[in-house]
C-alpha positions as CSV (number, residue, x, y, z in Angstrom):
1,M,-0.1,0.0,0.0
2,S,1.2,3.5,-0.5
3,I,2.1,6.0,1.6
4,L,-0.4,8.2,0.7
5,R,-3.2,5.1,0.9
6,Q,-2.2,4.8,4.4
7,L,-1.8,8.5,5.1
8,L,-5.2,9.1,3.7
9,L,-6.8,5.6,5.6
10,S,-5.3,6.8,9.3
11,V,-6.8,10.3,9.1
12,T,-10.4,8.2,8.3
13,L,-10.1,6.0,10.7
14,A,-9.4,8.6,13.1
15,I,-12.0,10.7,12.1
16,S,-14.5,8.2,11.7
17,V,-13.3,7.3,15.5
18,I,-14.5,10.9,16.4
19,L,-17.1,11.2,15.2
20,L,-18.8,7.6,16.4
21,G,-17.3,9.0,19.8
22,T,-19.0,12.1,19.5
23,L,-22.6,10.3,18.2
24,A,-21.9,7.7,21.5
25,L,-21.1,11.0,23.9
26,S,-23.8,13.0,22.2
27,V,-27.0,10.0,22.2
28,N,-25.0,8.9,26.0
29,S,-25.6,12.8,27.1
30,A,-29.1,12.9,26.0
31,R,-30.2,9.5,27.8
32,E,-28.5,10.8,30.9
33,Y,-30.7,14.3,30.6
34,L,-33.6,12.5,29.8
35,S,-33.5,10.2,33.1
36,G,-33.1,13.0,35.4
37,Q,-35.7,14.2,33.4
38,L,-37.8,11.8,34.0
39,Q,-36.4,11.5,37.7
40,V,-36.9,15.1,38.8
41,Q,-40.8,14.2,37.0
42,S,-41.7,11.3,38.8
43,T,-40.8,14.0,42.0
44,D,-42.7,16.9,41.3
45,A,-45.3,15.1,40.7
46,A,-45.5,12.1,43.7
47,V,-45.1,15.5,45.6
48,S,-47.9,17.6,44.2
49,L,-50.3,14.3,44.6
50,A,-49.0,14.4,48.2
51,L,-49.9,17.4,49.1
52,S,-53.3,17.5,46.8
53,L,-54.0,13.7,49.3
54,S,-52.9,15.7,52.6
55,Q,-55.5,17.9,52.3
56,P,-58.5,17.3,54.4
57,A,-61.0,17.2,52.0
58,N,-59.7,15.2,49.9
59,N,-59.4,12.2,52.7
60,D,-62.5,10.7,50.7
61,P,-61.4,7.5,49.0
62,V,-63.4,8.4,46.4
63,V,-61.7,11.5,46.0
64,Q,-58.2,10.2,46.2
65,E,-59.1,7.9,43.2
66,L,-60.2,10.5,41.2
67,L,-57.4,13.1,42.2
68,V,-55.1,9.2,41.3
69,S,-56.6,8.6,38.2
70,A,-56.6,11.9,36.6
71,L,-53.0,12.3,37.1
72,Y,-52.0,8.9,35.4
73,D,-55.3,9.5,32.2
74,G,-52.7,12.5,31.5
75,G,-50.1,10.0,30.6
76,H,-46.8,11.4,31.2
77,F,-46.4,8.1,34.1
78,S,-46.4,4.6,33.9
79,L,-47.4,4.0,37.3
80,V,-49.0,6.1,40.0
81,R,-49.8,3.8,43.7
82,L,-51.5,4.9,46.8
83,T,-51.0,3.0,49.5
84,D,-51.5,2.9,53.8
85,P,-49.0,3.1,55.9
86,E,-48.6,-0.1,56.5
87,G,-48.4,-0.5,52.2
88,K,-51.0,-2.3,51.8
89,V,-52.2,-0.8,48.0
90,L,-55.2,1.6,48.3
91,I,-55.1,2.6,44.5
92,E,-53.1,1.7,41.6
93,R,-53.1,2.9,38.3
94,K,-50.5,1.3,36.4
95,S,-49.6,0.5,32.4
96,T,-47.5,-1.7,30.2
97,A,-47.0,0.4,27.2
98,T,-44.1,1.1,25.9
99,A,-42.4,3.1,22.7
100,A,-43.5,0.9,19.7
101,S,-41.5,3.7,17.1
102,V,-38.1,2.6,18.9
103,P,-36.3,-0.1,18.1
104,A,-35.6,-2.6,21.0
105,W,-32.0,-3.1,20.1
106,F,-32.0,0.8,20.2
107,Q,-33.8,0.6,24.1
108,A,-30.7,-1.9,25.0
109,L,-27.8,0.2,23.6
110,A,-29.7,3.3,25.6
111,P,-31.0,2.1,28.5
112,L,-33.3,5.3,30.8
113,D,-32.8,4.6,33.9
114,S,-36.4,5.8,35.0
115,Q,-37.0,5.1,39.1
116,A,-39.7,4.9,41.3
117,A,-40.3,8.5,43.1
118,S,-42.5,7.9,46.9
119,H,-43.6,10.9,48.9
120,A,-45.9,10.5,52.5
121,V,-48.9,11.4,52.7
122,S,-50.3,12.9,55.6
123,D,-53.1,14.9,57.2
124,G,-51.6,16.9,60.2
125,W,-48.7,15.4,62.2
126,R,-50.1,11.7,61.4
127,Q,-49.3,9.9,57.9
128,I,-52.2,8.7,56.3
129,G,-50.5,6.7,53.2
130,E,-47.4,7.4,50.7
131,V,-47.6,7.8,47.1
132,T,-44.8,6.2,44.3
133,L,-45.1,7.3,40.9
134,I,-43.0,6.1,37.7
135,A,-43.0,8.4,34.3
136,N,-43.8,7.2,31.4
137,D,-40.3,6.8,29.6
138,A,-42.2,6.2,25.9
139,Y,-41.7,9.9,25.4
140,A,-37.8,9.8,26.3
141,W,-37.2,7.0,24.2
142,E,-38.8,8.4,21.3
143,A,-37.4,12.1,21.9
144,L,-33.7,9.9,22.0
145,W,-34.4,7.8,19.3
146,R,-35.3,11.3,17.0
147,S,-32.6,12.8,18.4
148,S,-29.9,10.1,17.8
149,L,-31.3,9.7,14.2
150,K,-30.5,13.2,13.7
151,M,-27.0,12.7,14.9
152,I,-26.3,9.7,12.9
153,A,-27.5,11.6,10.0
154,L,-25.5,14.1,11.0
155,V,-22.2,11.8,11.3
156,V,-23.2,10.4,8.4
157,G,-23.2,13.2,6.2
158,A,-20.1,14.8,7.8
159,G,-18.6,11.0,6.9
160,I,-19.4,11.6,2.9
161,L,-18.2,15.1,2.9
162,W,-14.6,13.6,4.3
163,A,-15.0,11.2,1.5
164,M,-15.1,13.7,-0.7
165,F,-12.7,16.1,0.5
166,A,-10.2,13.3,0.9
167,F,-11.4,11.8,-2.5
168,V,-10.1,15.8,-4.0
169,L,-7.4,15.6,-1.5
170,V,-5.8,12.5,-3.2
171,G,-6.1,14.0,-6.4
172,W,-4.9,17.0,-6.0
173,I,-1.7,15.8,-3.7
174,K,-1.6,13.6,-7.3
175,N,-2.4,16.8,-10.0
176,R,-0.4,19.0,-7.7
177,L,2.6,17.5,-5.5
178,L,3.7,13.9,-7.2
179,R,3.1,15.2,-10.9
180,E,5.5,17.9,-10.3
181,I,7.8,16.1,-8.4
182,S,7.7,13.5,-11.7
183,D,7.9,16.3,-14.0
184,H,11.0,17.5,-12.0
185,V,11.9,14.0,-12.2
186,R,11.8,13.1,-16.1
187,G,12.9,16.3,-17.3
188,I,16.5,15.9,-15.2
189,G,17.6,14.0,-19.0
190,R,15.9,17.1,-21.0
191,D,16.3,20.1,-19.4
192,A,19.6,22.1,-20.2
193,P,22.2,21.6,-17.1
194,G,21.7,25.8,-16.1
195,E,18.1,25.5,-16.5
196,Q,16.9,25.8,-11.9
197,V,13.3,24.8,-12.0
198,E,11.2,26.7,-8.9
199,A,8.9,24.6,-6.7
200,R,4.7,26.2,-7.2
201,V,4.3,24.7,-4.3
202,P,6.3,26.0,-1.0
203,E,6.0,22.4,0.8
204,L,8.3,21.0,-2.1
205,S,11.1,23.9,-1.9
206,G,13.6,21.2,-0.1
207,V,12.2,18.4,-3.0
208,V,12.7,20.6,-5.7
209,Q,16.2,22.4,-5.3
210,A,17.3,18.8,-4.3
211,L,16.5,17.9,-7.9
212,N,18.4,20.7,-9.6
213,Q,21.6,19.8,-7.6
214,T,20.6,16.1,-9.0
215,R,20.0,17.6,-12.0
216,E,23.6,19.1,-12.6
217,R,25.2,16.3,-11.1
218,I,23.5,13.9,-14.0
219,H,24.2,16.5,-16.7
220,A,27.7,16.6,-15.8
221,S,28.0,13.1,-15.2
222,V,25.9,12.5,-19.0
223,E,29.0,14.9,-20.4
224,E,31.4,13.0,-18.9
225,Q,30.6,9.5,-20.6
226,N,29.0,10.9,-23.8
227,A,33.0,12.8,-23.9
228,K,34.2,9.2,-23.5
229,I,31.9,7.8,-25.6
230,E,32.9,10.4,-28.3
231,S,36.6,9.4,-28.0
232,L,35.8,5.6,-27.4
233,E,34.4,6.4,-31.2
234,L,36.5,8.4,-32.9
235,E,39.3,6.2,-31.8
236,L,37.3,3.3,-33.2
237,N,36.0,4.4,-36.5
238,Q,38.3,6.9,-37.2
239,D,41.8,7.2,-38.8
240,P,43.9,9.4,-36.2
241,V,46.4,10.7,-39.5
242,T,44.0,12.0,-41.8
243,G,40.5,11.9,-39.5
244,L,38.6,10.2,-42.1
245,P,36.4,7.2,-41.9
246,N,38.4,3.9,-40.9
247,R,37.6,0.2,-43.0
248,K,35.6,-0.8,-40.8
249,Y,33.0,2.4,-40.8
250,F,33.0,2.2,-44.2
251,V,32.4,-1.7,-44.6
252,N,29.8,-0.7,-42.2
253,E,28.5,2.3,-44.1
254,F,28.5,0.6,-47.5
255,R,26.8,-2.5,-46.1
256,R,24.2,0.1,-45.1
257,A,24.1,1.4,-48.6
258,L,23.9,-2.0,-50.2
259,E,20.7,-2.9,-48.9
260,T,18.6,1.1,-48.8
261,R,16.4,1.7,-51.5
262,P,16.0,5.3,-52.4
263,A,12.9,6.3,-51.9
264,A,9.8,6.3,-54.0
265,G,9.0,9.3,-56.4
266,T,12.1,9.9,-56.3
267,S,15.0,10.2,-58.8
268,R,17.7,8.9,-57.2
269,I,19.2,5.8,-58.6
270,D,18.9,2.3,-57.5
271,G,22.6,1.5,-56.1
272,G,26.0,3.8,-56.9
273,H,29.8,3.7,-57.4
274,V,33.2,3.2,-55.0
275,L,36.2,4.5,-56.2
276,V,39.7,2.9,-55.0
277,F,42.6,5.1,-55.0
278,R,46.0,3.8,-53.4
279,Q,49.6,5.6,-53.0
280,R,51.9,3.3,-54.6
281,D,55.0,4.5,-52.9
282,L,54.0,5.2,-49.8
283,A,56.7,2.6,-48.4
284,D,59.3,4.7,-50.1
285,L,58.0,8.3,-48.9
286,N,58.0,6.7,-45.3
287,R,61.5,6.0,-45.1
288,H,63.2,9.1,-47.7
289,M,61.0,11.7,-45.7
290,P,59.6,12.3,-41.7
291,R,56.4,10.2,-41.1
292,E,55.1,13.9,-39.8
293,F,55.5,15.3,-43.2
294,I,53.7,12.5,-44.6
295,D,50.9,12.4,-41.8
296,Q,50.4,16.6,-43.3
297,W,50.4,15.5,-47.2
298,L,48.2,12.9,-47.0
299,R,46.0,15.3,-44.6
300,T,46.1,17.4,-47.8
301,A,45.7,15.7,-50.0
302,C,42.2,14.2,-48.8
303,E,41.1,17.9,-47.5
304,R,41.2,18.8,-51.2
305,I,39.1,15.6,-52.7
306,Q,36.7,16.6,-50.0
307,G,36.8,20.5,-51.0
308,T,36.2,19.2,-54.9
309,L,33.5,16.8,-53.6
310,K,31.8,19.8,-52.2
311,R,32.4,22.4,-55.1
312,M,30.8,19.3,-56.9
313,H,27.7,19.0,-55.3
314,V,27.9,15.5,-54.9
315,A,25.3,14.0,-53.0
316,A,26.1,12.1,-49.3
317,P,30.0,11.4,-50.2
318,M,32.0,9.6,-47.7
319,L,35.6,9.6,-48.2
320,A,37.7,6.7,-45.8
321,R,40.9,4.8,-45.3
322,L,40.8,1.8,-45.7
323,N,44.7,1.4,-44.6
324,G,48.1,2.8,-44.7
325,S,48.5,3.7,-48.7
326,D,44.7,3.1,-49.8
327,F,41.9,5.3,-50.0
328,A,37.7,4.9,-50.9
329,L,34.8,7.0,-52.0
330,L,31.5,5.9,-51.3
331,L,29.1,7.6,-54.0
332,P,25.8,6.8,-53.3
333,G,23.1,7.3,-55.4
334,C,25.6,8.4,-58.3
335,A,25.1,7.6,-61.9
336,A,28.0,6.1,-63.8
337,P,28.5,9.6,-66.0
338,Q,29.0,11.6,-63.1
339,A,30.9,8.8,-61.0
340,M,33.3,9.3,-64.1
341,M,33.5,13.5,-63.8
342,V,33.9,13.1,-60.3
343,A,36.8,10.1,-60.8
344,E,38.6,12.1,-63.3
345,Q,38.5,15.6,-60.9
346,V,40.0,13.4,-58.5
347,R,42.4,11.6,-60.5
348,A,43.6,15.6,-61.6
349,D,43.9,16.4,-57.4
350,L,45.7,13.3,-56.8
351,H,48.0,14.2,-59.4
352,A,48.4,17.5,-58.0
353,S,49.2,16.9,-54.8
354,R,52.1,14.5,-55.9
355,I,55.5,14.6,-54.1
356,P,59.2,13.6,-55.2
357,V,59.9,10.2,-54.4
358,G,63.6,9.4,-53.8
359,E,65.4,10.8,-57.4
360,G,64.1,11.5,-60.3
361,H,60.0,10.6,-60.5
362,L,56.9,12.0,-58.6
363,C,55.0,9.1,-56.6
364,R,52.1,7.5,-58.3
365,W,48.2,6.7,-57.6
366,A,46.2,4.3,-58.7
367,Q,42.7,4.1,-59.0
368,A,40.4,1.8,-59.4
369,M,36.0,2.3,-59.8
370,T,33.2,0.5,-60.0
371,D,29.5,0.2,-59.2
372,Y,26.5,-2.0,-57.2
373,G,23.7,-2.3,-56.8
374,H,21.2,-2.6,-54.1
375,G,21.7,-6.5,-52.7
376,S,25.4,-6.8,-53.8
377,Q,27.7,-8.1,-51.8
378,A,30.2,-6.0,-50.4
379,G,33.0,-9.0,-50.4
380,A,32.7,-8.9,-54.2
381,V,32.7,-5.2,-54.7
382,L,35.7,-5.1,-52.9
383,A,37.4,-8.0,-54.8
384,R,36.2,-6.3,-58.0
385,L,37.9,-3.0,-56.5
386,D,41.1,-4.9,-55.0
387,F,41.0,-6.9,-59.1
388,G,41.3,-3.0,-60.6
389,L,43.8,-1.9,-58.6
390,M,45.9,-4.3,-59.4
391,R,45.2,-3.7,-63.5
392,A,45.7,0.5,-62.6
393,E,49.0,-0.4,-61.5
394,S,50.0,-3.1,-64.1
395,A,48.9,0.0,-66.6
396,G,51.4,2.2,-65.0
397,N,49.7,5.5,-65.6
398,D,47.1,7.2,-63.2
399,Q,44.2,6.3,-65.6
400,V,41.1,5.1,-63.3
401,V,40.9,1.7,-64.1
402,I,36.8,0.5,-64.3
403,A,36.4,-2.9,-62.6
404,G,33.4,-4.5,-64.1
405,A,30.9,-6.8,-62.3
406,T,29.8,-9.8,-64.3
407,D,33.7,-11.3,-65.2
408,M,36.2,-8.9,-63.1
409,Q,36.9,-6.3,-67.0
410,S,33.9,-5.3,-68.2
411,P,31.7,-2.6,-66.5
412,S,28.3,-3.7,-65.4
413,E,24.8,-3.8,-66.3
414,A,23.7,-0.9,-64.4
415,G,26.7,1.3,-65.7
416,E,26.5,0.8,-69.3
417,R,22.5,1.5,-69.3
418,A,23.2,4.8,-67.2
419,W,25.8,5.9,-70.0
420,K,23.5,4.2,-72.9
421,D,20.8,7.1,-71.6
422,A,23.0,9.9,-70.9
423,I,24.9,9.8,-74.3
424,Q,21.3,9.0,-76.6
425,T,19.5,11.8,-74.7
426,A,22.5,14.1,-75.4
427,L,22.5,13.3,-79.5
428,E,18.5,13.3,-79.7
429,N,18.4,17.0,-77.5
430,R,22.2,18.2,-79.1
431,Q,23.6,18.5,-75.3
432,F,27.0,18.2,-76.6
433,E,29.4,21.2,-77.1
434,L,32.8,21.8,-77.5
435,S,35.4,23.3,-75.3
436,T,37.9,25.1,-77.2
437,E,41.9,25.7,-76.2
438,P,44.3,27.7,-78.2
439,L,48.1,26.1,-79.7
440,L,50.6,28.1,-79.1
441,A,54.1,28.3,-80.6
442,L,56.8,29.5,-78.2
443,D,57.0,32.4,-79.7
444,G,53.2,33.0,-78.1
445,R,51.7,32.9,-82.3
446,T,48.1,30.8,-82.5
447,V,49.2,28.0,-84.6
448,R,44.8,26.5,-83.9
449,T,42.6,26.2,-82.1
450,E,42.3,22.6,-80.2
451,A,38.5,21.3,-79.5
452,M,37.6,18.1,-76.8
453,L,33.8,17.2,-77.5
454,M,32.0,17.0,-73.7
455,L,29.0,16.3,-72.6
456,R,26.5,18.0,-70.4
457,T,24.2,15.6,-68.7
458,A,22.1,19.2,-66.6
459,P,22.4,22.5,-66.8
460,D,23.9,22.3,-63.3
461,Q,26.5,19.6,-63.7
462,E,30.2,20.4,-65.2
463,P,30.3,19.3,-68.5
464,I,31.8,15.4,-69.6
465,P,34.8,15.5,-71.6
466,A,35.1,13.2,-74.5
467,T,38.3,11.3,-72.5
468,L,35.3,9.7,-70.4
469,F,32.3,9.4,-71.9
470,I,34.1,8.0,-75.4
471,P,35.3,4.5,-74.2
472,P,31.4,3.5,-73.2
473,A,30.4,5.0,-76.7
474,V,33.0,2.7,-78.2
475,R,31.5,0.0,-75.9
476,L,27.5,0.9,-76.8
477,D,28.4,1.3,-80.3
478,L,27.4,5.5,-80.5
479,V,30.8,6.7,-81.1
480,A,30.7,7.2,-84.7
481,E,27.7,9.0,-83.8
482,C,29.7,11.6,-80.9
483,D,32.0,11.8,-83.4
484,L,30.4,13.1,-86.3
485,E,28.7,15.0,-83.8
486,S,32.1,16.5,-83.0
487,V,33.0,17.3,-86.4
488,R,29.7,19.6,-86.9
489,L,29.7,21.1,-83.5
490,G,33.5,22.0,-85.5
491,L,32.2,23.1,-88.8
492,E,29.3,25.4,-86.7
493,W,32.2,27.1,-84.4
494,L,34.8,27.8,-87.7
495,A,31.2,29.1,-89.3
496,S,31.7,31.8,-86.4
497,H,35.4,32.3,-86.1
498,S,38.7,32.6,-88.1
499,G,41.2,30.7,-87.6
500,E,42.0,26.7,-88.0
501,L,40.3,24.2,-85.4
502,A,41.1,20.6,-84.5
503,V,38.9,17.7,-83.4
504,R,39.1,14.4,-82.2
505,V,38.2,11.3,-84.4
506,A,37.8,8.1,-82.2
507,L,39.2,5.1,-84.2
508,P,35.9,2.7,-84.1
509,S,34.8,5.2,-85.9
510,L,36.8,4.6,-89.1
511,R,35.8,0.9,-89.1
512,G,32.3,1.8,-90.0
513,Q,31.4,2.7,-93.8
514,K,28.5,4.9,-92.5
515,F,30.8,7.2,-90.7
516,L,32.6,7.9,-93.8
517,R,29.2,8.0,-95.4
518,Q,27.9,10.4,-94.0
519,L,31.8,12.8,-93.0
520,A,31.5,13.0,-96.5
521,L,27.7,14.9,-96.6
522,L,28.9,16.8,-93.6
523,L,32.5,18.0,-95.3
524,T,30.0,18.8,-98.8
525,E,27.2,20.7,-96.6
526,N,30.8,22.5,-95.6
527,R,33.3,22.5,-97.8
528,P,34.1,26.0,-97.9
529,L,35.2,25.3,-94.0
530,A,36.7,22.0,-94.5
531,R,39.6,23.6,-95.4
532,R,40.4,25.0,-92.2
533,L,38.8,21.7,-90.2
534,Y,42.0,19.3,-88.9
535,V,40.9,15.4,-87.5
536,E,42.3,14.4,-85.5
537,I,43.2,10.6,-85.3
538,D,45.4,8.1,-82.7
539,A,48.9,7.2,-83.9
540,H,47.8,2.6,-83.2
541,G,45.1,3.6,-86.2
542,L,48.0,3.3,-88.7
543,V,49.4,0.0,-87.5
544,E,46.1,-1.7,-86.7
545,C,43.8,-0.4,-89.0
546,H,45.7,1.3,-92.0
547,E,43.0,0.3,-95.0
548,Q,40.2,2.4,-92.6
549,I,42.6,5.3,-92.0
550,T,43.9,5.4,-96.0
551,A,39.9,5.5,-96.6
552,F,39.3,8.0,-94.3
553,A,42.3,10.1,-95.7
554,R,40.8,10.1,-98.7
555,V,37.6,11.4,-97.7
556,A,39.9,14.2,-95.9
557,A,41.4,15.2,-98.6
558,E,38.8,15.0,-101.0
559,F,37.2,18.6,-99.0
560,G,40.3,19.8,-98.2
561,A,40.2,18.8,-94.3
562,H,43.3,18.0,-92.8
563,I,44.6,15.1,-90.5
564,G,47.2,14.9,-87.3
565,V,48.4,12.2,-85.5
566,R,48.1,11.7,-81.7
567,R,50.0,9.7,-79.4
568,L,53.0,8.6,-81.7
569,A,55.8,8.1,-78.9
570,Q,52.7,4.7,-77.8
571,Q,53.2,3.2,-81.0
572,F,56.4,4.3,-82.9
573,G,55.7,1.5,-85.2
574,A,53.4,4.6,-86.8
575,V,56.6,6.1,-87.9
576,A,56.7,3.5,-90.8
577,Q,53.5,4.5,-92.0
578,L,53.8,8.2,-92.1
579,H,54.7,8.4,-95.6
580,T,51.6,6.6,-96.8
581,L,49.6,9.2,-95.7
582,P,48.3,12.7,-95.8
583,L,49.2,14.4,-92.8
584,S,49.5,17.6,-91.7
585,Y,51.3,16.6,-87.9
586,V,52.3,14.2,-85.2
587,K,52.3,14.6,-81.7
588,L,54.4,13.2,-79.3
589,G,54.0,13.1,-75.2
590,G,53.2,10.8,-72.6
591,G,56.1,9.2,-70.6
592,F,58.6,9.7,-73.6
593,V,58.0,13.2,-73.1
594,G,58.5,13.4,-69.7
595,G,61.7,11.5,-69.1
596,M,63.2,12.7,-71.7
597,S,65.8,15.0,-69.8
598,Q,67.4,11.7,-68.4
599,S,66.9,9.6,-71.4
600,P,69.6,10.6,-74.5
601,G,67.8,7.3,-75.8
602,S,64.2,9.0,-76.3
603,Q,66.8,12.2,-77.1
604,Q,68.3,10.6,-80.2
605,L,64.5,8.9,-81.6
606,T,62.7,11.9,-81.2
607,A,65.8,13.4,-83.5
608,S,65.1,10.6,-85.2
609,V,61.2,11.3,-85.8
610,L,61.8,14.6,-86.5
611,E,64.3,14.6,-89.4
612,T,61.4,11.3,-90.7
613,A,58.8,14.4,-90.4
614,R,60.6,16.8,-91.6
615,S,61.3,14.7,-94.9
616,L,57.6,14.5,-95.5
617,G,56.9,17.8,-94.8
618,I,54.8,17.0,-91.3
619,A,54.9,19.2,-88.5
620,V,56.2,17.5,-84.8
621,Y,54.7,18.9,-81.9
622,A,55.4,17.7,-78.0
623,E,52.6,17.6,-75.3
624,D,53.2,16.9,-71.7
625,V,55.9,18.9,-71.4
626,P,56.9,18.3,-67.3
627,D,59.7,21.0,-67.2
628,A,61.9,23.9,-68.4
629,E,64.8,21.5,-69.2
630,T,62.3,19.2,-71.1
631,Q,61.1,22.7,-73.2
632,R,64.6,23.3,-73.7
633,I,65.9,20.1,-75.2
634,L,62.9,19.8,-77.4
635,H,63.1,23.4,-78.5
636,G,66.9,22.3,-79.3
637,L,65.9,19.4,-81.3
638,G,63.9,21.9,-83.4
639,I,59.8,21.5,-81.9
640,E,58.8,24.8,-81.9
641,I,55.2,23.6,-80.9
642,M,54.3,22.1,-77.5
643,R,52.6,22.1,-74.2
644,G,52.4,21.3,-71.2
645,Q,53.0,22.8,-67.4
646,G,56.9,23.2,-67.8
647,V,55.9,25.0,-71.3
648,K,56.8,29.3,-71.2
649,T,56.0,31.0,-74.3
650,A,56.8,33.9,-75.1
651,S,53.3,36.0,-74.1
652,G,53.6,34.6,-71.1
653,V,51.0,31.5,-71.1
């Protein structure tokens, strides 16, 4: 039983005892009063009757009987008796009637003491008899009963009022006092630590003060525990060097992403992409440089990537460090075109953040990307990425390797479908555009303008360069349409600009007769502009598909268009085919040019290419020139047109 109920029961019992005691005392007082009144009534009547009978005129027995009868007939006495001095009854009137309306139990519980009253009857100094009277208590019983009923009603009424008061009191205590205390106790975990609660009831001021003190202690304890928990979570889920999530946290979030479907009615795709990149030379960097410097360098590189993700408005990316040299970027809900844009920008950030390792070269990054869908297995996706990293390391460059979902080498169905939708939509809606850049000679003059085809998937997103969407276009057999769009846009540019323009065409486009027919149709419609158009092809085509290149050259020559060859350094076998085609220029680049300052053999080979090209009237350009020393060597060999980080022209560009 609760303390409140015990208190209420105790008070109720006390009130009940008081009320019942009051009732008993009241009834007993009334009983004693009525008993006394009956005795006084009997005594007074006995004296009066004795005096009346003592008169000489009333000594006659008949008169005496009349007086006795008259007194008895009044109904106030149950016994009127006249006896002689010897005790013989001369006259007697009595009645055994009782109060019928009064219960017998009440009469037994509260008896009235109605005693007989006697008085001598004398004639002068001579006693002639004695009268005895007993008052009739029926009227007293009825009066006592009525009084008792009123007292009982009063006590019951008081009890009912007390019960109602007690009920209201309990409700008030619960609603006002106990609820207030409960609210304060519940608010301990919700209120601000500095917030002090004031008692609305003075009696609770001490309790509320204790609660305020308890609240402060609890808040202090909670803050301390939260700090410990946060510290443990950081230690458990965060890489201590870069501050990025660690492998455990990344894998858990990745599994959650694999189990989550996009909300109905949203444009977010079901799945996403994962990009993994590895610092291949981290062990050598740690041997040659202080550990603190390497840690700061990694932090700076990660901050740079995070800034790029923010600028590109990538939705909910997560960059994590899987181990010492491996990093991962989770791109949930990111379609293939946007994912490739992100991967290319990350590649550019990593390329720009490279530092020297050992002697003679910069540190290297390897990158691989794959897509995933709802229900994919995290282990299988990560295994594809590991395989992709191995391919990237074997390739020896910093290009992003696409790890497929089926045979570890081809892109998955979901990624191909996204690329197909993006490219076909762009072809139908004319969403392609050209990105132009002037090609400058060392003396600062503009040789011509070079253009790259760009795919714009949305007005608020950066366009995707051809280097990213042409590979999937080749797989989807859409590359010819893309290259025709590039030529069409190039002709439109020439119509509104002066000078010459170079556009690129992929080798797979040249393998189809349909492309050549449509190209001829475009050039026919724009024959005057075709003479200022340069079409650039890959050097591999001169070896792998020489017949198709020859057919393409005939079409170009028919309309006065020019042909250039890029990446000759990656396919020196094409040098033997230079004399078979009417070429305007060739380009050297890549690692061949990048390492020329330390490779006499590369310099001699470049000199041989220059000699062959000059004899055929073909210009030679250089790309990817890393520094001023390489520029000096190339200039000494006779190359006047070059591009790269280390190139300084007369115009200062």
